[in-house]
TORTIKOL-171255 format. One record per atom (N, C-alpha, C, O, CB): residue in one letter; x, y, z. Coordinates in steps of 0.02 Angstrom, whole numbers, plus 32768, in hexadecimal, padded with zeros to 4 digits. Glycine has a CB too. Layout:
REM residues N
AXYZ ...
END
This chain:
REM residues 113
X03E1E527781A X0421E50F782E X0457E5427818 X0451E56177E4 X042FE4CA7810 X0489E5497841 X04C3E5717830 X04FDE5427822 X0505E50E7843 X04D5E5A37869 X0526E55477F2 X055FE52C77DE X059BE55977D8 X059AE58A77B4 X0551E506779C X05D0E54777FB X060FE56C77F3 X0644E53C77DC X0643E50077ED X0624E58F7836 X0673E55677B5 X06A7E52D7798 X06EBE54B77A9 X06F4E58877A3 X069EE526774B X0719E52177BD X075DE53777C9 X078CE4FE77B9 X0777E4C677AF X0767E5507812 X07CCE50E77B7 X07FEE4DB77A9 X082DE4D577E4 X0844E5077800 X0825E4EB7769 X083CE49777F7 X086BE488782D X089EE4567812 X088DE41C7806 X0845E46B786C X08DBE46C7809 X0911E43F77F2 X08FEE41877B4 X090BE3DC77B0 X0924E40F782B X08E0E4397784 X08CEE4197745 X088CE3F27746 X0879E3D47714 X0904E3EB7731 X086AE3F4777E X0829E3D17785 X07F2E4067785 X07F4E43677AB X0827E3A677C6 X07C0E3FC775A X0787E4297758 X0757E4157790 X0741E3DC7794 X0763E4287712 X0748E44477BC X071BE43877F5 X06DAE45D77E7 X06D8E49A77E1 X073BE4507839 X06A4E43677E2 X0662E45277D8 X063EE44F781B X0631E4187835 X063AE42B77A1 X062EE4897838 X060CE48D7879 X05C3E49B786D X05B1E4CF7851 X062DE4C378A6 X0599E46D7883 X0550E4737879 X0531E48878BB X0540E46D78F0 X0532E4307860 X0504E4B978B6 X04E2E4D378F2 X0497E4D678E6 X0481E4F078B3 X04FDE5197904 X0471E4BC7914 X0428E4BD790E X040DE47C78F3 X0427E4467901 X0412E4F678E2 X03D8E48278CC X03B5E44778B1 X03C9E43B7869 X03C8E468783F X0368E45178B6 X03DBE3FC785A X03EBE3E87816 X03AFE3C077FD X03AAE3847809 X042EE3BD7812 X0382E3E277DA X0343E3C477C4 X0334E3D8777C X0356E403775F X0308E3DA77F3 X0302E3B87760 X02ECE3C8771C X02DEE4137716 X02B9E42F773E X02ADE39F770A X02FBE43276E5 X02F3E47976D6 X0312E4A7770A X0304E4E37709 X02ABE48876CF X033AE48D7736 X035DE4B87767 X03A1E4987777 X03A8E47677AA X0333E4C277A7 X03D0E4A3774C X0413E48B7758 X042AE452772C X0466E4497721 X0419E475779E X03FAE42C7712 X040FE3F276E9 X0433E40876A9 X0466E3EB7697 X03D2E3C776D8 X0418E4397688 X0437E451764A X0479E4747659 X04AAE46E7633 X0408E4817624 X047CE4997691 X04B9E4BC76A4 X04F2E48B76B1 X052AE497769D X04ADE4E776E2 X04E2E45476D3 X0516E42176E0 X052EE402769F X056AE3FA7695 X04FBE3EB770F X0500E3F17673 X0512E3D47632 X053FE403760A X0572E3EF75EF X04D3E3C37609 X052BE4437608 X0553E47475E3 X0598E47F7601 X05C9E48575DD X052EE4B675E0 X059CE4817644 X05DDE48B7665 X060BE4507658 X0647E45A764C X05D3E49576B0 X05F0E415765B X0618E3D9764D X0631E3DA7605 X066CE3CD75F7 X05EFE399765B X0604E3EA75D7 X0617E3ED7590 X064CE4227583 X067CE416755F X05DAE3FA7564 X0644E45C75A1 X0675E4927597 X06B9E47F75B2 X06ECE48D7592 X065CE4D275B9 X06BBE45E75EB X06FBE4497608 X071CE41575DA X0758E41875CE X06F1E42B764E X06F5E3E675C1 X0710E3B47593 X0728E3D47552 X075DE3C37538 X06DBE37D7584 X0700E4027538 X0714E42574FA X0754E44D7503 X077AE45674D3 X06DBE45474E3 X0761E4647540 X079DE48A754F X07D9E45C755B X0811E4747567 X0792E4B7758B X07CEE41A7559 X0805E3EB7561 X080BE3CC75A6 X0837E3A375B1 X0843E40C7551 X07E0E3DE75D4 X07E3E3C17617 X07CCE3787614 X079CE36875F0 X07B7E3E97649 X07EEE34D7639 X07DCE307763B X07D4E2EC7682 X07C4E2B1768B X080FE2DE7616 X07DFE31776B3 X07D7E30376F8 X07A9E335771A X07B7E371771A X081CE2FE771D X0772E31C7736 X0740E3487755 X072BE32E7799 X072EE2F277A8 X0703E34F7728 X0715E35D77C1 X06FBE34D7804 X06B9E372780C X06B5E3AF7802 X072EE361783B X0686E34E7820 X0645E36C782F X0641E373787B X063AE341789F X060AE3417813 X0644E3B07893 X063EE3BD78DA X05F5E3CA78E9 X05D8E3FB78D3 X066BE3FA78F1 X05D7E39B7910 X0590E39E791E X0581E3B57965 X054AE3AA797E X0570E35B7912 X05B1E3D37986 X05A9E3E779CC X056CE41379D8 X054BE40D7A0B X05E8E40B79E4 X055DE43E79A9 X0526E46D79B1 X04E9E45B7986 X04BBE484797E X053CE4B379A0 X04E9E41F796A X04AFE4087943 X047DE3E97974 X048DE3B87995 X04C4E3D6790B X0442E4057977 X0411E3F079A8 X03E1E3BA7990 X03C4E39679B8 X03E9E42A79BF X03D9E3B4794E X03A9E3847933 X03BAE37578EA X03D2E3A078C6 X0360E39F793A X03ACE33778D6 X03B5E3257890 X037BE2F7787C X0368E2CB78A2 X03FBE3017884 X035FE3037840 X032BE2D77827 X0347E2AB77EF X0383E2AC77E2 X02EEE300780E X031CE28677CD X0333E257779A X0355E27C7760 X0385E2617742 X02F9E22E7780 X033EE2B7774F X035EE2DD7719 X03A5E2F1772E X03D4E2EE7706 X0335E31C7708 X03ACE306776D X03EEE3187786 X041DE2DD7788 X0457E2E27775 X03E8E33677CA X0404E2A4779F X042CE266779F X0440E2547758 X0478E23D774B X0406E22C77C0 X0412E25E772A X0421E25076E4 X045AE27B76C9 X0484E26476A3 X03E4E25A76B9 X045BE2BA76DE X0491E2E676C7 X04D4E2D576E8 X0508E2DA76C8 X047FE32F76D6 X04D2E2C07727 X0510E2A97747 X052AE26B7721 X0566E2677713 X0504E2987793 X04FDE23D7712 X0511E20176EC X052AE21476A6 X055AE1F7768D X04D6E1D076E6 X0509E2447687 X051DE25B7645 X0562E27A7645 X058AE2717617 X04ECE28C7629 X0571E2A07679 X05B3E2BE7681 X05E7E2877689 X061DE28A766A X05B4E2EF76BE X05D8E25576B2 X0606E21D76BB X0613E1FA7678 X064CE1EB7667 X05E9E1EA76ED X05DEE1EE7652 X05E4E1CC7611 X060FE1F575E1 X0639E1D975BE X059FE1C075F4 X0603E23675DE X0629E26175AF X0673E26375C1 X069EE2607595 X060BE2A875B0 X0681E26A7602 X06C7E26C7618 X06E9E229760B X0721E22775F2 X06CCE27E7663 X06C7E1F3761C X06E4E1B07614 X06EFE19F75CA X0721E17F75B9 X06B6E17C7633 X06C3E1B5759F X06C9E1A77557 X0709E1C5753A X0723E1AD7508 X068CE1C27532 X0722E1FA755A X075FE21A7543 X079CE205756C X07D1E2237568 X0757E2667547 X0794E1CF7592 X07CBE1B575BA X07D9E1DC75F9 X080FE1D67616 X0808E1B47590 X07AAE205760F X07B4E22F764A X079DE20D768A X0787E1D4768A X0790E2707642 X07A2E23376BF X078EE21B7701 X0763E2507723 X076DE28C771A X07CBE20A772D X0731E2387749 X0704E265776C X06F1E24677AF X06E8E20977B4 X06C5E2757741 X06EBE27077E2 X06D7E2597824 X06A3E2897841 X0699E2C07827 X0713E2537853 X0684E2737876 X0655E29B789D X0672E2A478E2 X0690E27578FD X060DE27A789F X0669E2DF7900 X067EE2E77945 X0648E30A796E X0620E3317954 X06BFE30E7949 X0649E2FB79AE X0620E31B79E1 X05D4E31A79D6 X05B2E34B79E4 X0635E36179E8 X05B8E2E279BC X0570E2E179B4 X054DE2DC79F8 X0566E2BD7A26 X055AE2A77988 X0513E2FB79FD X04EAE2F67A3A X04CDE2B07A3E X04C9E28C7A0C X04B0E32C7A39 X04B7E29B7A7A X049EE2577A83 X0466E2427A52 X0467E20B7A38 X0484E24F7AC9 X0436E26E7A46 X0400E25D7A18 X0419E25479D1 X0401E22979AC X03CAE2937A19 X044BE27B79BE X0467E276797A X0491E2377974 X048DE2147942 X0491E2B57969 X04BAE22879A7 X04E3E1EC79A4 X04B6E1AE79A0 X04C8E17D797F X0512E1E779E1 X047DE1B079C1 X044EE17879BE X0438E16C7975 X0437E133795E X0411E18579EB X0427E1A17952 X0413E19B790C X044DE18478DF X0444E15C78B1 X03F7E1DD78F2 X0489E19E78ED X04C3E18978C6 X04D1E13F78CF X04E4E11D78A0 X0501E1B278DB X04C7E126790C X04D1E0DF7919 X049AE0B578F7 X04A9E08178DA X04D2E0D17964 X045CE0CC78FB X0424E0A878DC X042EE0A07891 X041EE06C7874 X03E3E0CC78EA X0447E0D47871 X0450E0D37828 X0492E0B37813 X049BE0A577D8 X044CE11A780D X04BFE0A87842 X0501E08C7830 X0534E0C0781C X056EE0AF780E X04F8E05A77F9 X0520E0FF7819 X054FE1337805 X0589E1397836 X05C1E14B7823 X052BE17677FF X057DE12C7875 X05B3E13278A7 X05EBE100789A X0625E10E78A9 X0597E12878EE X05DBE0C6787E X060DE094786F X0636E0A67832 X0674E09F7832 X05EDE0507866 X0615E0BC77FD X0639E0C877BF X065FE10A77BF X0693E110779F X0609E0C87785 X0646E13C77E4 X0666E17D77E5 X0697E185781E X06CAE1A77818 X0633E1B377E8 X0689E1657855 X06B1E16F7890 X0699E1AB78B7 X068CE1E0789A X06FBE177787E X0694E1A378F8 X067BE1D87924 X06AEE1E2795C X06C4E1B2797B X0635E1C87940 X06C0E2207968 X06EEE231799D X06CBE25B79D2 X069DE28279C2 X072CE2577982 X06E0E2547A0F X06C1E2797A46 X06D4E2C37A45 X06ADE2ED7A5C X06D7E25B7A89 X070EE2D37A29 X0724E3197A27 X0740E32979E2 X0753E2FD79BB X0759E3277A5D X0741E36A79D4 X075EE37F7994 X07A9E36F7991 X07C2E35A795E X0753E3CA7989 X07CBE37979C9 X0813E36B79CB X0821E32179BC X084FE3117997 X0831E37E7A10 X07F9E2F679D8 X0800E2AE79CC X07F5E29D7982 X081AE2767964 X07D0E28679F8 X07C2E2BB7965 X07B2E2AE791E X07E9E2C978F1 X07FDE2A778C1 X076FE2CE790B X0801E30578FF X0837E32178D6 X0876E2F578D9 X0896E2EA78A6 X0848E36978EE X0885E2DD7914 X08C0E2B1791B X08B6E27178F3 X08E5E25A78D2 X08CCE2A17966 X087AE25578F6 X086DE21778D1 X0871E2227886 X088AE1F87861 X0827E1FC78E4 X0857E25B786F X0858E26A7827 X089EE27A780D X08ADE27077D2 X082AE2A37818 X08C9E2927839 X090DE2A37825 X093BE2677823 X0971E26A7805 X092AE2D77853 X0926E2307843 X0952E1F57845 X094BE1CA7807 X096CE1977801 X0944E1CB7883 
END
């Protein structure tokens, strides 16, 4: 998995590309989330537009990121998940607690309000 990080209007955007699976991306996502929180960021967006697959370890790290951000009073959302990924997010309930937007622009607007 490839992970890129950027900031948009005070929101940390984590863009995930490829497969988020055990031993391939799960630790990178955890570390990126922790680094952003350690730097004082409290609003994050996970852009999943280019994420092709996620397994239980990857879902666990997404949930862990949500938990870490929420524990510090922050907010986090997901945007642009592919159909197979949104299905898993709905099955696990993550789509309800994190919020899912169809586009990055929509998610950024929601997080800024």
